[in-house]
N, C-alpha and C positions, 0 to 999 in steps of 0.2 A: 370565496370560488361560485359560478357560474352555474346553474342548472343544469339538465343537457337538454336540450328541446327539441320535445317529440318529430319533428320532421325530419332529422334530422338523420343522416343515407348512412351505414355501413358505415361507407365509404370514411366521411366524414369527421365521421366515429374514428374510424384508424390517423387519421389525418392528424386529430388536434391530439390524441394519445402517440402521433412520434414529436408529435414536435412539442407537447413535454418530459419526453424520452431525451432530445436533448438538447432541451435544456439540463437539466438536472446530469448528463453526460458534463456539459459544457463546467458550469457549477463543478462537479467532481474533480476537471484536475485544473483549471485552478491551480494557480500555486497560493496559497495557505500562507498571511501577512503574516513575519514573526511578531510576535507580542514590545509594543513599544518599551525599552529599557532591557530586553530575557533575549539576547542574542546570545548563538550559540556558542559557547565556548568551545574549536577546533581537536584544541590541544585534549584539554579536557574527553569530547566524544574521542578519536581518535584512540587514546591512549585503554579509551571505553574496548572497540572494536578489537585490537589486539589483544587487549585479555581473555575476552570472547574466544578468538577463533581459537589461541594457545590452547580455552580447554577445551574448542570445539574438536580440536585436528589430537589432544590429547585422549579423548577419551574415541577419538576411533583406533588410535596403534594398540592393535593386539600386542597382546605380554606370548602369546606364542611367537608372533612377529620376531624380534627382538631375539628368543631361545636360539630361531632357525640359524641364525647369523653368527653365535658366538657353537656353533656345532658344526 
């Protein structure tokens, strides 16, 4: 890392910060490579997501709502 020169103006400092933030943002948005030999099991992933959705839905269902349907 380079030391900040004392003669640097506020605008130059802000430009350096902006450039650094743009680099960080570009790296953060880059797709993450899948490790060699570790591909995503799409069938297992879909099954797990389906189970999670079902659990969330069952947690949202109100027992009172079922009672109101029978009255």
